[in-house]
C-alpha positions as CSV (number, residue, x, y, z in Angstrom):
1,X,4.1,55.7,76.0
2,X,3.4,59.2,74.8
3,X,2.3,58.5,71.3
4,X,0.0,55.4,73.3
5,X,-1.3,57.7,75.5
6,X,-2.5,60.3,73.6
7,X,-3.8,58.0,71.5
8,X,-5.4,56.7,74.3
9,X,-6.9,60.4,74.8
10,X,-7.9,60.7,71.1
11,X,-10.3,57.9,71.3
12,X,-12.0,58.7,74.6
13,X,-11.9,62.7,73.1
14,X,-13.8,61.5,69.9
15,X,-16.1,59.3,71.0
16,X,-17.1,61.9,73.3
17,X,-18.1,63.7,69.9
18,X,-19.8,61.7,69.5
19,X,-22.1,60.0,72.6
20,X,-22.7,64.0,73.5
21,X,-23.6,65.3,70.8
22,X,-26.4,61.8,70.3
23,X,-27.2,62.0,73.9
24,X,-28.0,65.8,73.8
25,X,-30.5,64.9,70.2
26,X,-32.2,62.5,72.1
27,X,-34.4,63.1,75.7
28,X,-36.4,60.9,78.0
29,X,-39.7,61.1,75.8
30,X,-40.8,58.3,73.7
31,X,-39.9,55.3,74.7
32,X,-42.1,53.0,77.5
33,X,-40.6,49.5,79.1
34,X,-37.6,51.9,78.9
35,X,-35.5,51.8,82.6
36,X,-32.6,51.3,85.2
37,X,-29.1,51.4,85.3
38,X,-26.8,50.2,82.4
39,X,-23.5,49.1,84.0
40,X,-20.9,48.4,81.0
41,X,-17.8,46.1,83.1
42,X,-21.1,43.9,84.0
43,X,-22.3,43.2,81.1
44,X,-19.3,42.7,79.4
45,X,-17.3,40.9,82.6
46,X,-13.8,40.7,82.5
47,X,-13.9,36.8,82.2
48,X,-15.7,37.5,79.0
49,X,-13.7,40.2,77.7
50,X,-10.4,37.6,78.6
51,X,-12.0,34.4,77.1
52,X,-12.4,36.8,73.9
53,X,-9.7,38.7,73.0
54,X,-7.2,35.4,74.2
55,X,-4.9,37.5,76.5
56,X,-5.6,38.2,80.8
57,X,-7.8,42.1,81.6
58,X,-5.9,43.1,84.1
59,X,-8.6,45.7,85.3
60,X,-11.5,46.9,84.3
61,X,-12.9,50.5,84.5
62,X,-16.1,51.3,85.4
63,X,-16.7,55.2,84.0
64,X,-19.3,57.7,83.1
65,X,-22.3,55.9,84.7
66,X,-25.4,57.6,84.6
67,X,-28.8,57.0,84.7
68,X,-31.8,58.9,83.8
69,X,-35.3,57.3,83.2
70,X,-35.4,55.4,79.8
71,X,-31.7,57.3,79.1
72,X,-28.5,54.9,80.3
73,X,-25.4,55.4,79.8
74,X,-22.0,53.0,80.9
75,X,-18.6,52.9,80.1
76,X,-15.4,50.4,80.9
77,X,-12.5,50.6,80.2
78,X,-10.3,46.9,80.2
79,X,-5.8,47.1,80.7
80,X,-4.9,43.8,79.0
81,X,-1.1,41.6,80.9
82,X,1.4,42.9,79.1
83,X,-0.4,46.3,78.5
84,X,0.1,46.6,74.4
85,X,-3.6,47.2,73.7
86,X,-6.9,48.8,75.6
87,X,-10.2,48.0,75.5
88,X,-13.6,50.9,75.9
89,X,-17.3,49.2,76.1
90,X,-19.4,52.1,75.3
91,X,-23.6,51.3,75.4
92,X,-25.7,54.4,75.6
93,X,-29.3,53.8,76.1
94,X,-31.5,56.5,74.7
95,X,-35.6,57.4,75.7
96,X,-35.4,58.7,71.6
97,X,-35.0,56.5,68.6
98,X,-31.7,56.4,67.7
99,X,-31.1,57.1,64.2
100,X,-29.9,53.8,62.1
101,X,-27.6,54.8,60.3
102,X,-23.4,55.3,59.5
103,X,-24.5,58.0,58.0
104,X,-26.4,59.4,60.6
105,X,-23.5,59.1,62.6
106,X,-21.2,60.9,61.0
107,X,-24.2,63.6,60.6
108,X,-24.3,63.8,64.4
109,X,-20.6,63.8,65.2
110,X,-20.3,66.6,62.1
111,X,-22.0,68.0,64.3
112,X,-19.3,69.1,67.3
113,X,-17.8,72.6,66.8
114,X,-14.2,71.9,68.6
115,X,-10.9,73.3,68.7
116,X,-9.4,70.0,67.6
117,X,-11.2,69.4,64.4
118,X,-12.2,66.2,66.1
119,X,-15.5,65.6,65.0
120,X,-14.7,66.3,61.9
121,X,-12.2,63.9,61.4
122,X,-14.7,61.3,63.2
123,X,-17.3,62.1,61.0
124,X,-14.6,61.8,58.1
125,X,-13.7,58.3,59.8
126,X,-17.2,56.6,60.1
127,X,-17.8,56.9,56.4
128,X,-14.9,55.3,55.8
129,X,-15.6,52.9,57.8
130,X,-16.6,49.1,56.7
131,X,-20.4,47.9,57.5
132,X,-21.2,44.8,59.7
133,X,-23.9,42.4,58.2
134,X,-25.6,40.4,60.7
135,X,-25.2,42.4,64.1
136,X,-27.7,44.2,65.3
137,X,-29.4,46.8,63.3
138,X,-26.9,48.9,61.6
139,X,-23.3,48.3,63.1
140,X,-19.5,49.1,61.4
141,X,-16.5,49.7,62.3
142,X,-13.8,52.2,61.4
143,X,-10.6,53.5,62.1
144,X,-9.8,56.7,62.8
145,X,-6.5,57.4,61.2
146,X,-4.6,54.9,62.9
147,X,-5.1,56.2,66.1
148,X,-7.8,53.7,67.6
149,X,-9.9,51.0,65.7
150,X,-14.0,51.1,66.3
151,X,-16.5,48.9,65.5
152,X,-20.1,50.6,66.4
153,X,-24.0,49.1,66.9
154,X,-27.2,50.1,67.0
155,X,-30.2,47.7,68.3
156,X,-33.6,47.9,68.8
157,X,-34.0,51.6,67.2
158,X,-32.7,52.9,71.3
159,X,-29.1,51.2,72.0
160,X,-26.1,52.0,70.7
161,X,-22.7,49.9,71.3
162,X,-19.0,51.6,70.7
163,X,-16.2,49.3,71.6
164,X,-12.8,50.9,71.0
165,X,-9.4,49.1,70.4
166,X,-6.3,51.0,70.5
167,X,-2.3,49.3,70.6
168,X,-3.6,46.8,68.0
169,X,-5.5,46.7,64.7
170,X,-4.9,43.4,63.1
171,X,-8.3,41.1,61.5
172,X,-7.4,39.1,65.2
173,X,-9.2,42.0,67.1
174,X,-11.8,43.2,64.8
175,X,-13.4,39.6,65.1
176,X,-13.3,40.2,69.0
177,X,-14.7,43.6,69.4
178,X,-17.3,41.3,66.5
179,X,-18.0,39.0,68.8
180,X,-17.7,41.0,72.3
181,X,-20.7,43.3,70.4
182,X,-22.7,40.2,70.2
183,X,-22.3,39.2,73.5
184,X,-23.7,41.7,74.1
185,X,-26.7,43.2,72.1
186,X,-27.3,39.6,73.1
187,X,-27.6,40.1,76.9
188,X,-30.0,43.5,75.8
């Protein structure tokens, strides 16, 4: 139980490092036609997440939602029946164009100087990740030292998606993350 809690904390902290640095590198001028809130729990409803992952979602909780002009951010955290796996879906829309490469993402993560070295760990994991063809403009997956797995997608120059899963790293879960990512990309 303690290891699972620490793994969850590390996964969310590492992603927060990436998203906070990315948000600081963008502002709300430059894109036209982008506005409104994003609600990850509505875009990826619990019923669809249950169907895709083959396990009943017992809780879907929104958190960290914000919108400011052309920029918006939303996260939804899912708990599954049996408690063996957790999932977080984070969607960000930026008023500025988002860097569209795995290396650009690694460089952003590395910019974050933190006392735990999480930014550097995330950057190293991103660089060792696997590219995914045919999903958004740029997509890749990486594993953070077995603590969690993350799928990242950039599309339409302004959208960024991160799907984190922890508690199960098999290929079936990887396929499910990819299917969920495609559903979200197609929805926005």
